[in-house]
C-alpha positions, 0 to 999 in steps of 0.5 A: 414794665411800663410806668402807669404815672398818675393814670388809673385805669379799672379793668373789666372783661367779659366772661369769654376764654378769650377775653379773660385770656386777655384781662389774665395777662394784662393784668401781670403787667399792670396794676388795674384798680377795682372799680368800685362806687366809691372810686372812679379811674381815670379810664375804663379798659373793657375787653371783649365784643361790641356787644360787651362793650355797650353793655358796659357803656349801659352800666357806666354811663352815669360816671362820664369816664371814658372808656378804652376798648380793646376788641376780644370779639368778632367784628370790634367795631367800637373797639380798637386792636387788642394790643397788650404792648404800650396800653398807656401810650396808646390810651394818651394818644388816643382820639375821644368820640363824644356820643350822646344816646338816645331817650326812649319812653315807652307806653305798654297796653298794660299801661306801664311805662318804661324809659331806656337810653340807647347809644346805637339805636331805638327799634319796632319790632312785629310781634307776629305773623302780621305787619306792625301799622305804626303812624309816624310822627316828627315833632308833634307833625304827622309825616307818615299815617299808615306804615305797613312794616316788618318794623322801623327803626332811629339810629344815632350817628355811631348807630347807624354802621349797624343794624340801621346799615343792615336795614338799609338805612345811611351811614352817618358821620358822627359830627352830622348832627343827623338821626336817621329813621330807617323802616324795617322791610316796608311794604307801605308806603311803597316808595318810603326808604327813610329819612335823615332827621336833625338830632334835635327832632322829637319822633314818635311812633304810634302803634295802630292795631296794637291788640291784632299786630303787636310790637316791640320796642328795644332800646339797644339790647333792652326789649319792652313788650307790647308796646303802644307808643313811644317817642324818642329825642335825644338825650343830649345830658348825657355824654359817652366818652370813647378812646380810639387809637389816632389810626382808627378812630369813630370817625374815620370807621364810619367813612372806611364801612361806605367803601368797603 
């Protein structure tokens, strides 16, 4: 059995059979500490898929603890390969990737406001059969007076290989200091296929006809209904550290995705 030395590890697993079996096997070898408000582990070990990894990162975002994930799901872009052997060595030699989430401030038709953080992307979607009409401003300058589309999204570099890429947006290196603004099935302007923006940009979406053409906004997996406006900025005060095995670190994965 490996000696844990002074490394305190908390382990969380999703409810899938694969993740629960992995948790049971690891608990027979390693002495994980409970995840409590009073005690702070050195690392949070996450067993699951990308969705569960995102959920866990949101849950413990404010505690400033590194995350080391092992894939017990499907794609596993944000996780390492599941291997129970030499876990402590893998964590010790893992390469950190530093992420900053997006801050979404949404205003709704009923007057309520919602402030949420997104690690991957903030997306706007049409609710009905009619396309959304959205005015786009960047740094308080109107860049598109009226975009007619199914929606639009803003992605971080870490999320650029996910929905952003599926919608036709670019994959960005982690150190690019850029954000991707990508339309979703745009009809007008005909030739607009998106933009790369400096990470300190302030992006503002205004829904032009929210009663007739209702729009929802989503920050990662949290949805807000009937928005009239959404502002997006990078939240530099929040820092997330995700640990990757040296041969599969996130920067390499972002490059690899572009040549698949």
